[in-house]
C-alpha positions in Angstrom: -23.9 20.7 54.7 -22.3 19.0 51.6 -24.0 21.6 49.3 -22.4 24.4 51.3 -19.0 22.8 51.2 -19.1 22.4 47.5 -20.3 26.0 47.0 -17.5 27.3 49.2 -14.9 25.2 47.3 -16.3 26.5 43.9 -16.2 30.0 45.2 -12.6 29.6 46.4 -11.5 28.4 42.9 -13.3 31.2 41.1 -12.0 33.9 43.6 -8.4 32.7 43.3 -8.5 33.0 39.5 -7.5 29.3 39.1 -8.8 27.5 36.1 -9.3 23.8 35.6 -7.9 22.7 32.2 -7.4 19.3 30.6 -3.9 17.9 30.8 -1.5 19.0 28.2 -0.7 16.4 25.5 2.8 15.6 24.5 3.6 16.7 20.9 6.3 15.2 18.7 7.9 17.5 16.2 7.4 15.4 13.1 4.8 13.2 11.4 5.0 10.5 8.8 2.0 9.7 6.6 2.1 6.5 4.5 -0.4 5.6 1.8 -0.3 3.1 -1.0 0.2 4.2 -4.6 -2.3 1.7 -5.8 -5.1 2.6 -3.4 -5.2 -0.9 -1.9 -3.9 -1.4 1.6 -0.2 -2.3 1.6 1.6 -4.0 4.5 4.8 -2.5 5.7 7.3 -2.6 8.6 8.7 0.3 10.5 11.6 0.4 12.9 13.8 2.9 14.5 17.5 3.5 13.8 17.7 5.9 16.8 14.7 8.1 16.1 11.4 8.0 18.0 8.3 6.5 16.3 5.1 6.6 18.4 2.2 4.2 17.9 -1.0 3.4 19.8 -1.2 -0.2 21.2 -4.1 -2.1 22.7 -4.0 -4.0 26.0 -2.4 -7.0 24.3 0.4 -4.9 22.9 -0.9 -4.9 19.3 -1.0 -1.7 17.2 -4.4 -0.1 17.0 -6.0 2.9 15.4 -8.4 3.5 18.4 -6.9 6.0 20.8 -9.8 5.6 23.2 -8.9 2.2 24.5 -5.1 2.3 23.9 -1.9 3.6 25.2 1.0 5.2 23.3 4.3 3.6 23.0 7.7 4.6 21.5 9.3 1.9 19.4 12.7 0.8 20.8 15.7 -0.4 18.7 14.4 -4.0 19.3 10.9 -3.4 18.1 9.5 -3.8 14.6 6.0 -2.4 13.9 3.9 -4.3 11.3 1.1 -2.2 9.9 -1.0 -1.4 6.8 -1.6 1.7 4.8 -3.1 4.2 5.3 -1.0 5.0 8.4 0.1 8.1 10.3 2.8 8.2 13.0 4.3 11.0 15.2 8.1 11.0 15.0 11.0 12.7 16.7 14.0 12.5 14.3 16.3 14.6 16.4 17.8 11.4 17.9 18.2 9.5 14.7 16.4 8.1 11.6 13.4 5.9 11.3 13.0 3.2 8.5 9.8 2.1 6.6 9.9 -0.9 4.3 7.0 -2.2 2.2 6.3 -5.9 2.3 5.7 -7.8 -1.0 6.0 -6.0 -4.3 3.8 -2.9 -3.7 5.1 0.6 -3.4 4.4 3.2 -0.8 3.9 7.0 -0.8 5.5 8.7 2.2 5.0 12.3 3.3 7.0 13.6 6.3 6.5 17.0 7.7 6.8 19.1 10.8 3.8 19.2 13.1 1.0 20.3 13.5 -0.3 17.3 11.5 2.9 17.0 9.4 1.7 20.0 7.3 4.9 22.2 7.5 8.1 21.7 5.5 6.8 18.5 3.8 9.0 16.1 1.9 7.6 13.3 -0.2 8.8 10.1 -1.8 7.6 7.0 -3.5 9.2 3.6 -3.3 9.5 0.3 -1.4 11.9 1.4 1.4 12.6 4.7 3.1 15.0 6.0 5.7 13.7 9.3 7.2 16.3 11.6 9.0 17.2 15.1 9.9 20.2 16.6 8.2 20.9 19.8 10.0 17.4 21.0 10.5 16.1 19.7 7.2 13.9 16.6 6.8 15.4 14.1 4.3 13.9 10.9 2.9 16.3 8.4 1.3 14.3 5.9 -0.8 14.8 2.9 -3.0 
């Protein structure tokens, strides 16, 4: 009986032309990729000045690279992300800028581009502190 019910349900789905697809993922329009100029990991802070910076966090609320056991979170104006290079973050700069600041004396290399994967309309900068923003529809990095 169970086998027949399953068969009829599968037939109904096929006959209706419906398809079962995985859920759609949310895509953010920009991506920031930070690396160190020296090749060694460099600690840095990131915070929002109105823009949206997305990171994965574990159950304890700490940033993590593993998407399998984490959830995504948008930084708020009260949050400061502490991370190390290499790092990669989805961004939405339409609501305001995002700031990245190296800790210590090391410098960072920042590439910001439009998605997919930050590969379109890239802008690059080297320095210790960056503010990334949209001016009109153009990505701009202010560095020092």
